[in-house]
Every structure is written in structure tokens, then in C-alpha cells.
C-alpha positions in Angstrom: 6.7 18.8 8.9 9.9 16.6 8.6 8.5 15.2 5.1 8.0 18.7 3.7 11.8 19.5 4.6 13.0 16.3 3.0 10.8 15.9 0.0 9.4 18.3 -2.8 6.9 15.5 -3.9 5.3 12.5 -2.0 3.7 10.0 -4.5 2.8 7.2 -2.2 2.0 7.1 1.4 1.5 3.5 3.2 -0.3 4.0 6.4 0.6 0.7 8.1 0.4 1.2 11.8 -0.4 -1.7 13.9 -0.1 -2.5 17.7 -2.8 -4.5 19.4 -3.6 -6.1 22.6 -6.3 -8.7 22.6 -8.1 -9.2 25.7 -11.2 -8.1 27.5 -11.2 -4.2 28.0 -11.1 -4.5 31.8 -7.9 -6.7 31.6 -5.9 -4.3 29.6 -3.5 -2.1 31.2 -4.0 1.6 30.6 -0.6 2.1 29.2 -1.4 -0.4 26.2 -4.6 1.2 25.5 -2.7 4.6 25.1 -0.1 2.9 23.1 -2.5 1.3 21.0 -4.5 4.7 20.2 -1.0 6.3 19.8 0.1 3.9 17.3 -3.0 2.8 15.4 -5.0 6.3 15.1 -2.7 9.3 16.2 0.2 7.8 14.1 -1.9 7.9 10.8 -3.6 11.1 11.5 -0.1 12.8 12.1 1.0 11.3 8.8 -1.8 12.7 6.9 -1.6 15.9 8.6 2.3 16.5 7.8 1.7 15.5 4.2 -1.2 17.6 3.4 0.5 20.6 2.5 2.6 18.5 -0.2 -0.6 16.7 -1.5 -2.4 19.9 -1.9 0.5 21.7 -3.8 0.9 18.6 -6.1 -2.9 18.0 -6.4 -2.2 14.2 -6.5 -0.9 11.3 -4.4 -1.8 7.6 -3.5 -2.5 6.6 0.1 -2.8 2.9 1.3 -4.3 2.5 4.6 -3.8 -0.7 6.2 -6.7 -1.2 8.6 -8.1 -4.7 9.5 -11.3 -6.6 9.1 -12.1 -5.4 12.8 -12.4 -1.9 11.5 -15.9 -3.2 9.8 -16.9 -6.1 12.2 -16.8 -6.5 16.0 -14.8 -9.4 17.4 -14.6 -10.8 20.9 -11.9 -9.2 23.0 -10.9 -6.7 20.3 -12.4 -3.6 21.9 -9.2 -1.4 22.0 -7.5 -2.9 18.6 -10.8 -2.6 16.7 -11.8 0.8 18.0 -8.5 2.1 17.0 -8.8 0.7 13.4 -12.2 1.7 12.8 -10.9 5.4 13.8 -8.2 4.9 11.3 -10.8 4.0 8.8 -13.0 7.0 9.7 -9.9 9.2 9.2 -9.3 7.6 5.7 -12.9 8.2 4.6 -12.6 11.7 5.8 -9.4 12.5 3.8 -10.9 11.1 0.9 -13.6 13.9 1.0 -11.2 16.5 2.0 -8.7 15.6 -0.4 -10.6 14.6 -3.5 -7.4 14.7 -5.7 -6.0 11.6 -3.5 -6.4 8.2 -4.4 -7.0 6.2 -1.2 -7.1 2.4 -1.0 -8.2 0.8 2.1 -6.8 -2.7 3.0 -8.7 -4.9 5.5 -6.7 -7.9 5.9 -7.8 -10.8 8.2 -5.1 -12.4 10.4 -1.7 -11.2 9.3 1.6 -13.6 10.2 3.2 -10.6 12.2 5.4 -10.4 15.2 2.4 -9.0 16.9 0.8 -12.2 17.6 4.0 -13.5 19.3 3.5 -10.8 22.0 -0.3 -11.5 22.5 -1.1 -12.8 26.0 -4.6 -13.1 25.5 -6.9 -16.2 25.8 -7.3 -15.8 21.8 -3.6 -16.6 21.2 -4.0 -20.2 20.6 -7.3 -19.8 18.7 -5.6 -17.3 16.5 -2.5 -19.3 16.0 -4.5 -21.9 14.4 -6.1 -19.9 12.0 -5.3 -19.2 8.3 -3.0 -16.1 8.3 -1.6 -13.9 5.4 1.9 -13.4 4.6 2.7 -9.7 5.2 4.9 -9.9 2.1 1.9 -10.6 0.0 0.0 -7.5 1.2 3.2 -5.5 -0.1 3.0 -7.5 -3.4 -0.7 -6.4 -3.9 0.1 -2.9 -2.8 2.9 -2.5 -5.5 0.4 -4.3 -8.1 -2.0 -1.8 -7.4 0.4 1.3 -7.7 1.4 -0.2 -11.1 -2.2 -1.2 -12.3 -4.5 1.4 -10.2 -8.3 0.2 -9.7 -11.3 2.2 -10.3 -12.8 4.4 -7.8 -15.5 1.9 -6.6 -12.7 -0.8 -6.0 -10.7 1.0 -3.3 -11.8 -1.1 -0.3 -10.0 -4.2 -0.5 -10.8 -7.4 1.8 -7.9 -9.5 2.2 -8.3 -13.2 3.2 -5.9 -16.2 3.2 -6.9 -18.8 0.7 -7.0 -22.3 2.4 -7.9 -25.6 0.8 -11.5 -25.2 2.0 -11.5 -21.9 0.3 -13.8 -21.8 -2.8 -12.0 -20.3 -5.8 -14.1 -17.9 -8.1 
């Protein structure tokens, strides 16, 4: 509702919510589970809900849903974070059907070098710290390029991996 009061049109929505606690489910405090659900699933849901009237009125708009590779594949000690990102993915796919006039991109980045990992207390922290990560600015730059040069409808699910010296280039 707030968006409708302040803006007459919305051209782009970037749904980039991310809060994660990586650990075995029985080790994660209930408050952290609730915070993850609230941020990673409820947040994007409420953004969509609040903007649907504007999108419907203008019959256009672009949404970039920043998901995670855990929305597509199960990883160890990721039950909470992964399930919230999978829920966000399902929401995105549903909105694509309900609002066919929107252009919706889904980004599936691997490990992104954000402060999220500094707060991680799980046994995975050291393992993750030693893996190649993606600079969050690079995701923003990719989003900007796609907004300037839109992709075809069959290229809207985008897997993002860091390049390493061992990575084969096409």
C-alpha cells in the first residue's frame, strides 16, 4: 500500500531478501527460523502483494527475484535457508502465471560475499569461507545489464557462479 501512495508507476522490483542460519535444523533456535521465514519468504510475498495493483494497472513491469542455488538443490545444513528460498522461487513462478504481463527474472547465485557469512556460527563457516564467492556488486551489474538489454523469455532463470582459475571458459 505504501508503494501505491508514493509512486504512480513501478518499473522494476528487485526482491533481494536474504537472512540465513546454516546448521542442522534441531540446532537453530526457533526465533532464527521465524526471522528467516519472515525475511526470505514473507518479505518478497508482501512486496508482490503490495505492487500487484500498480502492475495490473500499468500492465507491465520487471521483477528480479534474487534466490539462491539452494532453491534448486538440497545442501547440507541448509534446511531453513533452503526451504525459504525454495518458497520464494515458488512464489516467483506463481506470479509469472498470475501476472503474465510482468517480466520476471530469477537469479540463482552461489555463495555471495555478504556480511551474512560473518554472522554464520555453523560448522560450515570455515568451509564456505574457503570456497569461491561472488561479489554482490557483480549481481547488481548483471541486473542492470539485463534491464537495459532484456533476455528472451526462455532465459529468465539465471544461475550465477564465480569464475575461478580452474573454471573452464566457454
